[in-house]
C-alpha positions as CSV (number, residue, x, y, z in Angstrom):
1,M,-18.3,67.6,-186.4
2,T,-20.0,66.8,-189.6
3,Q,-19.4,63.5,-191.5
4,Q,-17.5,65.3,-194.2
5,A,-15.3,67.2,-191.8
6,Q,-14.6,63.9,-189.9
7,A,-13.7,62.2,-193.2
8,E,-11.3,65.0,-194.1
9,V,-9.5,64.6,-190.7
10,D,-9.2,60.8,-190.9
11,I,-8.1,60.3,-194.5
12,R,-4.9,62.4,-194.6
13,D,-1.7,62.2,-192.7
14,A,0.2,65.1,-191.0
15,E,2.0,65.8,-194.3
16,G,-1.3,66.1,-196.2
17,A,-1.0,62.8,-198.2
18,L,-3.9,60.4,-198.3
19,L,-3.5,57.7,-195.6
20,P,-2.4,54.3,-197.2
21,K,-4.9,52.6,-194.8
22,F,-7.8,54.6,-196.3
23,V,-6.7,54.0,-199.9
24,R,-6.3,50.3,-199.3
25,S,-9.8,50.1,-197.6
26,V,-11.4,51.7,-200.7
27,E,-9.4,49.4,-203.1
28,K,-10.5,46.3,-201.1
29,A,-14.1,47.4,-201.1
30,L,-14.0,48.0,-204.8
31,D,-12.4,44.7,-205.6
32,A,-15.0,42.9,-203.4
33,G,-17.9,44.8,-205.0
34,K,-19.0,46.3,-201.7
35,T,-20.8,49.3,-203.1
36,K,-22.3,50.4,-199.7
37,K,-18.9,50.4,-198.1
38,V,-17.4,52.4,-201.0
39,R,-20.1,55.0,-200.6
40,R,-19.5,55.1,-196.8
41,L,-15.8,55.6,-197.2
42,A,-15.7,58.0,-200.2
43,G,-19.2,59.4,-200.6
44,N,-18.8,62.4,-198.3
45,I,-15.2,63.5,-198.8
46,H,-14.1,66.8,-200.4
47,E,-13.8,66.9,-204.1
48,A,-10.1,67.5,-203.9
49,D,-9.7,64.5,-201.7
50,L,-11.8,62.4,-204.0
51,A,-9.7,63.5,-207.0
52,D,-6.5,62.4,-205.2
53,L,-8.1,59.1,-204.4
54,I,-9.1,58.5,-208.0
55,E,-5.6,59.3,-209.2
56,L,-4.1,56.7,-206.8
57,L,-6.5,53.9,-208.1
58,R,-6.0,51.6,-211.1
59,Q,-8.0,52.6,-214.2
60,D,-10.6,49.9,-213.8
61,Q,-11.0,50.8,-210.1
62,R,-11.6,54.5,-211.1
63,E,-14.6,53.5,-213.2
64,Q,-15.9,51.2,-210.4
65,L,-15.6,54.0,-207.9
66,I,-17.6,56.5,-210.0
67,D,-20.3,53.9,-210.6
68,A,-20.4,53.0,-206.9
69,L,-20.8,56.6,-205.8
70,G,-23.6,57.3,-208.3
71,D,-25.4,60.4,-207.3
72,D,-22.9,61.0,-204.5
73,F,-20.2,61.6,-207.1
74,N,-19.4,65.4,-206.9
75,P,-18.9,66.7,-210.5
76,E,-16.4,69.3,-209.2
77,T,-14.0,66.4,-208.7
78,L,-13.5,66.2,-212.4
79,S,-12.0,69.7,-212.5
80,E,-9.5,68.7,-209.8
81,L,-8.1,65.7,-211.7
82,E,-4.8,65.6,-213.5
83,E,-5.4,65.8,-217.3
84,P,-4.5,62.2,-218.3
85,V,-6.7,60.8,-215.5
86,R,-9.5,63.2,-216.2
87,D,-9.5,62.2,-219.9
88,Q,-9.7,58.5,-218.9
89,V,-12.6,59.1,-216.5
90,L,-14.5,61.2,-219.1
91,E,-14.1,58.5,-221.7
92,A,-15.5,55.9,-219.3
93,M,-18.6,58.1,-218.4
94,P,-21.6,58.1,-220.7
95,P,-22.2,61.5,-222.5
96,E,-25.4,62.0,-220.5
97,Q,-23.5,61.8,-217.2
98,V,-20.8,64.1,-218.5
99,A,-23.4,66.6,-219.7
100,E,-25.1,66.5,-216.3
101,A,-21.8,67.2,-214.6
102,V,-21.1,70.1,-217.0
103,R,-24.5,71.6,-216.1
104,E,-23.6,71.6,-212.4
105,L,-20.2,73.1,-212.8
106,E,-19.3,76.8,-213.0
107,S,-18.6,77.9,-216.6
108,D,-14.8,78.0,-216.2
109,D,-14.7,74.5,-214.8
110,A,-17.0,73.2,-217.4
111,V,-14.8,74.6,-220.2
112,Y,-11.7,73.0,-218.5
113,L,-13.6,69.7,-218.7
114,L,-14.5,70.0,-222.4
115,E,-11.5,71.7,-224.0
116,D,-9.4,68.6,-224.5
117,L,-12.1,66.4,-225.8
118,D,-12.4,65.7,-229.5
119,E,-14.7,68.0,-231.4
120,S,-17.2,65.2,-232.0
121,E,-17.3,64.4,-228.2
122,Q,-17.7,68.1,-227.4
123,S,-20.6,68.5,-229.8
124,E,-22.3,65.4,-228.5
125,I,-22.1,66.7,-224.9
126,L,-23.0,70.3,-225.8
127,A,-26.0,69.0,-227.7
128,K,-27.5,67.6,-224.5
129,L,-27.3,71.0,-222.7
130,P,-30.0,73.7,-222.7
131,R,-29.4,76.3,-225.4
132,P,-28.3,79.2,-223.1
133,E,-25.7,77.1,-221.4
134,R,-24.6,75.6,-224.7
135,V,-24.1,79.0,-226.3
136,V,-22.0,80.3,-223.3
137,L,-19.7,77.3,-223.3
138,Q,-19.3,77.2,-227.1
139,R,-18.3,80.9,-227.0
140,A,-15.7,80.2,-224.3
141,L,-14.3,77.2,-226.3
142,D,-13.9,79.5,-229.3
143,F,-11.3,81.5,-227.5
144,P,-7.6,80.5,-227.8
145,E,-6.3,77.8,-225.4
146,D,-4.8,79.3,-222.2
147,S,-6.5,82.6,-222.8
148,A,-8.5,84.7,-220.4
149,G,-11.6,83.8,-222.4
150,R,-11.1,80.1,-221.5
151,L,-10.4,81.0,-217.9
152,M,-13.2,83.4,-217.1
153,Q,-16.5,82.7,-215.3
154,T,-19.5,83.9,-217.2
155,D,-21.7,84.0,-214.1
156,Y,-21.5,87.5,-212.5
157,I,-23.8,90.4,-211.4
158,S,-24.0,93.5,-213.5
159,V,-26.4,96.4,-213.0
160,P,-27.0,99.7,-214.9
161,P,-25.4,102.9,-213.6
162,F,-28.7,104.6,-212.8
163,W,-29.9,102.0,-210.3
164,S,-29.7,102.9,-206.7
165,V,-27.9,101.0,-204.0
166,G,-31.3,99.9,-202.6
167,Q,-32.4,98.6,-206.0
168,T,-29.2,96.6,-206.4
169,I,-29.6,95.0,-202.9
170,D,-33.2,94.1,-203.6
171,Y,-32.3,92.6,-206.9
172,M,-29.7,90.4,-205.3
173,R,-32.2,89.3,-202.6
174,E,-34.9,88.4,-205.1
175,E,-33.0,87.0,-208.1
176,E,-32.4,83.3,-207.8
177,D,-30.0,82.8,-210.6
178,L,-26.9,84.4,-209.1
179,P,-23.3,83.2,-208.8
180,N,-22.5,81.1,-205.7
181,T,-19.8,83.5,-204.6
182,F,-18.9,87.0,-205.7
183,S,-17.0,90.1,-204.4
184,F,-18.0,92.9,-206.8
185,I,-21.0,94.3,-208.6
186,W,-20.2,95.3,-212.2
187,V,-21.7,98.5,-213.6
188,V,-22.4,98.4,-217.3
189,D,-24.2,100.7,-219.8
190,P,-27.1,99.5,-222.0
191,A,-24.7,98.1,-224.6
192,H,-22.9,96.2,-221.8
193,H,-19.8,98.3,-221.9
194,L,-18.0,98.2,-218.6
195,I,-18.2,101.4,-216.6
196,G,-17.1,100.5,-213.1
197,R,-17.3,98.1,-210.2
198,V,-18.6,98.2,-206.6
199,P,-17.1,96.1,-203.8
200,L,-19.8,94.3,-201.7
201,D,-18.5,95.9,-198.5
202,R,-19.0,99.4,-199.9
203,L,-22.4,98.5,-201.2
204,L,-23.6,97.3,-197.8
205,R,-22.2,100.4,-196.1
206,T,-23.8,102.9,-198.5
207,K,-27.3,104.4,-198.0
208,R,-30.1,103.0,-200.2
209,P,-30.9,106.1,-202.2
210,V,-27.4,106.7,-203.5
211,A,-26.9,105.9,-207.2
212,I,-24.7,102.9,-207.9
213,K,-22.5,104.9,-210.4
214,D,-21.6,107.3,-207.6
215,V,-19.9,104.5,-205.5
216,A,-18.3,102.6,-208.4
217,D,-14.6,102.3,-208.8
218,Q,-13.2,103.5,-212.2
219,E,-9.9,101.6,-211.8
220,L,-10.8,98.2,-213.2
221,H,-7.6,96.5,-214.3
222,Q,-9.6,94.8,-217.1
223,V,-8.1,92.1,-219.3
224,T,-9.1,91.1,-222.8
225,A,-10.5,87.7,-223.7
226,E,-7.6,86.9,-226.1
227,Q,-5.0,87.7,-223.4
228,D,-2.7,84.9,-222.3
229,Q,-3.5,83.5,-218.9
230,E,0.1,83.9,-217.7
231,E,-0.1,87.6,-218.5
232,V,-3.3,87.8,-216.5
233,A,-1.7,86.1,-213.6
234,L,1.1,88.7,-213.6
235,E,-1.6,91.4,-213.5
236,F,-3.1,89.8,-210.4
237,E,0.3,89.5,-208.7
238,R,1.3,93.1,-209.7
239,Y,-1.8,94.8,-208.5
240,D,-3.0,92.4,-205.7
241,L,-6.3,91.7,-207.4
242,I,-8.9,89.3,-206.2
243,S,-10.9,89.5,-209.4
244,A,-10.7,91.1,-212.9
245,P,-13.3,91.8,-215.6
246,V,-12.8,90.2,-219.0
247,V,-13.8,92.3,-222.0
248,D,-14.0,92.0,-225.7
249,A,-12.4,94.3,-228.3
250,D,-15.2,96.8,-227.8
251,D,-14.9,96.8,-224.0
252,R,-18.1,94.8,-223.5
253,L,-18.1,92.7,-220.3
254,L,-17.8,89.0,-221.1
255,G,-16.9,87.4,-217.7
256,V,-14.9,87.6,-214.6
257,I,-11.6,85.9,-213.5
258,T,-11.1,85.3,-209.8
259,A,-8.1,84.8,-207.6
260,D,-8.8,81.0,-207.1
261,D,-8.6,80.6,-210.9
262,I,-5.3,82.5,-211.0
263,M,-3.8,80.4,-208.2
264,E,-4.3,77.3,-210.4
265,V,-2.7,79.1,-213.4
266,I,0.3,80.1,-211.3
267,T,0.7,76.5,-210.0
268,E,0.3,75.1,-213.6
269,E,2.8,77.6,-215.1
270,A,5.4,77.0,-212.4
271,Q,5.0,73.2,-212.8
272,E,5.3,73.5,-216.5
273,D,8.5,75.5,-216.3
274,I,10.0,73.0,-213.9
275,H,9.1,70.1,-216.2
276,R,10.4,71.8,-219.3
277,L,13.7,72.7,-217.6
278,G,14.0,69.0,-216.9
279,G,13.0,68.0,-220.5
280,V,9.8,66.2,-219.6
281,G,7.3,68.6,-221.2
282,D,3.8,68.4,-219.8
283,E,4.3,65.0,-218.2
284,S,2.2,63.9,-215.2
285,I,2.9,61.3,-212.6
286,S,-0.3,59.6,-213.8
287,D,0.8,59.2,-217.4
288,T,1.2,55.8,-219.0
289,V,4.5,54.2,-219.6
290,F,4.2,54.8,-223.4
291,R,3.3,58.5,-223.1
292,T,6.1,59.1,-220.6
293,T,8.6,57.3,-222.8
294,R,7.5,59.3,-225.8
295,N,7.8,62.6,-223.9
296,R,11.2,61.9,-222.6
297,F,12.7,60.3,-225.7
298,V,12.8,63.6,-227.7
299,W,15.0,65.5,-225.2
300,L,17.1,62.5,-224.4
301,A,17.8,62.3,-228.2
302,V,18.7,66.0,-228.2
303,N,21.0,65.4,-225.2
304,L,22.6,62.5,-227.0
305,G,23.4,64.8,-229.9
306,T,25.0,67.4,-227.7
307,A,27.0,64.6,-225.9
308,V,28.3,63.4,-229.3
309,L,29.4,66.9,-230.1
310,A,31.3,67.2,-226.8
311,S,32.9,63.8,-227.5
312,W,34.0,65.0,-230.9
313,V,35.7,68.0,-229.3
314,I,37.6,65.5,-227.0
315,S,38.6,63.4,-229.9
316,L,40.4,66.4,-231.4
317,F,42.9,66.1,-228.5
318,G,43.3,62.3,-228.5
319,A,47.1,62.6,-228.8
320,T,47.3,64.9,-225.8
321,L,45.2,62.6,-223.7
322,K,47.4,59.6,-224.5
323,Q,50.5,61.5,-223.2
324,M,48.9,62.6,-219.9
325,V,46.3,60.4,-218.1
326,A,45.7,63.1,-215.5
327,L,43.9,65.2,-218.1
328,A,41.3,62.4,-218.6
329,I,40.8,62.3,-214.8
330,L,40.4,66.1,-214.3
331,M,38.5,66.8,-217.6
332,P,34.9,65.9,-216.3
333,I,35.4,68.4,-213.4
334,V,35.7,71.4,-215.7
335,A,32.7,70.4,-217.8
336,S,30.6,69.6,-214.7
337,M,31.3,72.9,-212.9
338,G,30.5,74.8,-216.1
339,G,27.2,72.9,-216.6
340,N,26.1,73.5,-213.0
341,A,27.0,77.2,-213.1
342,G,25.2,77.6,-216.5
343,T,22.1,75.9,-215.1
344,Q,22.0,78.3,-212.1
345,S,22.1,81.3,-214.4
346,M,19.6,79.8,-216.8
347,T,17.1,78.9,-214.0
348,V,17.2,82.5,-212.8
349,A,16.8,83.9,-216.3
350,V,13.9,81.6,-217.3
351,R,11.9,82.5,-214.2
352,A,12.7,86.2,-214.5
353,L,11.5,86.1,-218.2
354,A,8.3,84.3,-217.2
355,T,7.5,86.9,-214.5
356,R,8.6,89.9,-216.8
357,E,11.3,90.9,-214.3
358,L,13.9,90.6,-217.0
359,G,13.5,92.8,-220.1
360,R,15.2,95.3,-222.3
361,V,15.5,97.9,-219.5
362,N,17.7,95.8,-217.2
363,A,19.0,93.1,-219.7
364,L,22.5,94.6,-219.9
365,R,22.8,95.0,-216.2
366,V,21.7,91.4,-215.6
367,I,24.1,90.0,-218.3
368,L,27.0,92.0,-216.7
369,R,26.1,90.7,-213.2
370,E,26.0,87.0,-214.3
371,T,29.3,87.4,-216.2
372,L,31.0,88.9,-213.1
373,V,29.5,86.2,-210.9
374,G,31.0,83.6,-213.3
375,L,34.4,85.4,-213.2
376,L,34.5,85.6,-209.3
377,N,33.4,81.9,-208.9
378,G,35.8,81.0,-211.6
379,L,38.7,82.6,-209.7
380,L,37.7,81.0,-206.5
381,F,37.4,77.5,-207.9
382,A,40.5,78.0,-210.0
383,V,42.5,78.4,-206.8
384,I,40.8,75.4,-205.2
385,M,41.2,73.1,-208.2
386,G,44.7,74.3,-209.0
387,T,45.8,73.5,-205.5
388,V,44.1,70.1,-205.6
389,A,45.7,69.3,-209.0
390,F,49.2,70.3,-207.7
391,F,49.0,68.1,-204.6
392,W,47.3,65.2,-206.5
393,F,49.6,65.0,-209.5
394,G,52.6,67.1,-208.4
395,S,52.4,69.5,-211.3
396,D,52.1,73.2,-210.9
397,T,51.5,73.7,-214.6
398,L,48.6,71.2,-214.5
399,G,47.2,73.3,-211.7
400,L,47.5,76.4,-213.8
401,V,45.8,74.7,-216.8
402,I,42.8,73.5,-214.9
403,G,42.5,76.8,-213.1
404,A,42.5,78.8,-216.3
405,A,40.0,76.4,-217.9
406,M,37.8,76.8,-214.8
407,I,37.8,80.6,-215.1
408,I,37.0,80.5,-218.8
409,N,34.2,78.0,-218.5
410,L,32.5,79.6,-215.6
411,I,32.5,83.0,-217.3
412,V,31.0,81.4,-220.4
413,A,28.5,79.5,-218.3
414,G,27.2,82.7,-216.6
415,L,27.1,84.6,-219.8
416,F,25.4,82.0,-222.0
417,G,23.1,80.9,-219.1
418,I,21.5,84.3,-219.4
419,L,21.9,85.0,-223.2
420,I,20.4,81.7,-224.4
421,P,17.1,82.1,-222.6
422,M,16.9,85.7,-223.7
423,A,17.6,84.8,-227.3
424,L,14.9,82.1,-227.3
425,D,12.4,84.4,-225.7
426,A,13.1,87.0,-228.4
427,L,12.4,84.4,-231.0
428,D,9.1,83.6,-229.4
429,I,10.4,80.1,-228.3
430,D,9.6,79.2,-224.7
431,P,13.1,79.4,-223.0
432,A,12.1,76.7,-220.5
433,I,11.9,74.2,-223.3
434,A,15.3,74.4,-225.0
435,S,17.6,76.4,-222.8
436,G,19.0,73.4,-220.9
437,A,20.2,71.5,-223.9
438,F,21.9,74.6,-225.4
439,V,23.5,75.8,-222.2
440,T,24.9,72.3,-221.4
441,T,26.3,72.0,-225.0
442,V,28.1,75.3,-224.7
443,T,29.6,74.6,-221.3
444,D,30.7,71.1,-222.3
445,V,32.3,72.2,-225.6
446,V,34.0,75.2,-224.1
447,G,35.1,73.4,-221.0
448,F,36.7,70.5,-222.9
449,F,38.2,72.8,-225.6
450,A,39.7,75.2,-223.0
451,F,41.1,72.5,-220.7
452,L,42.5,70.3,-223.5
453,G,43.6,73.2,-225.7
454,L,45.6,74.8,-222.8
455,A,47.0,71.4,-221.9
456,A,48.2,70.9,-225.5
457,I,49.9,74.3,-225.4
458,W,51.5,74.2,-221.9
459,L,51.9,70.6,-221.0
460,V,52.7,68.6,-224.2
């Protein structure tokens, strides 16, 4: 077993987390200034493991670790770091070291490193690169954020259609400047327009005299450089792709996106949706207290506003509440059930919109389904809560009131849990961002109004 493989076995527990013993050993070595021990502990571990270790250290220890590793620091570690930590690390590194790291990375990872830096910092680092590499990275940075142009690798193998299989194989054997890994040979015309692709396995099984154009696939599933990375991820999922060519408006080949890049996009998008549904935006566990407070404050303020609106509705029935204390006891149940039911519908809708499973074709069917689900659940819980209210307070009318309010609120929760995300999506607003606040407001207001309004009519 190699030293790196042994290190990978020893530094993680059965659940995949870094062992506390290992992390503490590195921290103690850093605090004691034992550079050799730091290099022995962390100098040969995988870049993903090193990234996790850096994120667990204090900011000053992160800088000490990179200094201690020196030439053993793997630049690919930078592309594995959470954004806030990565920015801190890059700020601590001299531009020369960052430029050297950028040179060693694949183009897509290099762009990921540079894209969030200030323009002045980008220019300073790019200026230290050879012109061909600088031009490639600058062109990628000119594409919109989260686009295929930012995500693509510009290192790929392309050959003219008139080459033979033998010529192509000989070219790959003799050419030194080739991508580290690749699955397809891309066939292009003299103007670099994309014609087809040849899988490596087919290339190796075909006789040498055969023209490369005769074994090329015409079904390419190409994407444009301006296309959003989430749309590209859906293409990969829909057609089981392992790579896709990126072209410009004239169908000229610019780069290639591979499955490992898409896996990161899918993970990031899913994480982003979960965070936004919780009202925490692009928050990371590595964020500072100030940044975290700032991110959460906005949505807490929105929720405060919706809570005030719900309280105002309650205040309209102050006289009713004074006459029957039982209403104040049961009231939160109606609102809570509506909020939970609305959240269920909303979560399904947000994810379906993100994966393009919900659209104009099936929108009416899905809306009807969620409304019927709300009705059936409302009837079931109306029976349950009506019975509870009767035995609790000895009032059959109170049981009918809370049962009826439960039915109304769960129907509204199912309906608006699907309508609100769809409406936001139609307005080009990310439904994951604002759906929660709106759905909660609707279910609270309707729940309180229905319960207290029916009580005012039937009980008082």
